[in-house]
Every structure is written in C-alpha cells, then in structure tokens.
C-alpha positions, 0 to 999 in steps of 0.5 A: 931947823932942818934945810930940806925937811919933808914937805906936807900937803898943807901946813895944818893951822895952829895959832901956837907955833908948831913943831912943823913950823921950827922944822920948816923955818928955812923953807917959810924963809924961802917962800917969802924971799921969792913971793918978795922978788915976784917969783912965779908960784910954779917955780917957787912951788917946784924949788922950795915945795918939792911941788910940780904944778904941771903934774897936778897944779891944783895939789902944787897950788894948795901946797904953796899958798898953804906954806905961804900963808904960814910963812906970813903968819910967822912974820906976824904971829909967830916971831913972838912966840919964837923969841918968848920961847927963847926967853923961857929957855934962859 
C-alpha cells in the first residue's frame, strides 16, 4: 500500500479486487474518513486526490465521486476479497 500513489481521473470499475485498489487503500480510507467527518468534497478532492475544484470542478468532482464510490464498495465487498486473499496466502 502506497501512501502517495498516483491518482487516476476515474477508478476503472471491476467486481473483483484490482491492483489499483490494493495500491489505493490508504486513499480510500482517507476519503471515507473525510466523508464521515462531513468534509466538503472540494477539500477532500484537493487534499486526498490532488484535484483542484477551482481549476476544473467537473473533473475534480468526477474523480472524487469515482474514488468515494470505490471506497464504499471496498467496505461492502472488497474487504471480503482482501480477507480471502490473505487466507489463500497462509
């Protein structure tokens, strides 16, 4: 897990765990924390994703929505896949 991985404009969706997911677990956690705390999406996009809503609000919002959607998927489905992966390695 990288603390400062490159952030794609949009998460490529998959019903399985991806290498991108594994590299961006910290990003997903930070977005979930920001969302839970009620942070403004513009601030989360800037601080977590490196996207400036003032420069291109549409692109920044799309990036934030895409990554937050994937972060939520990780809490509902992806974490189970991580656990299964960990068991397979034992």
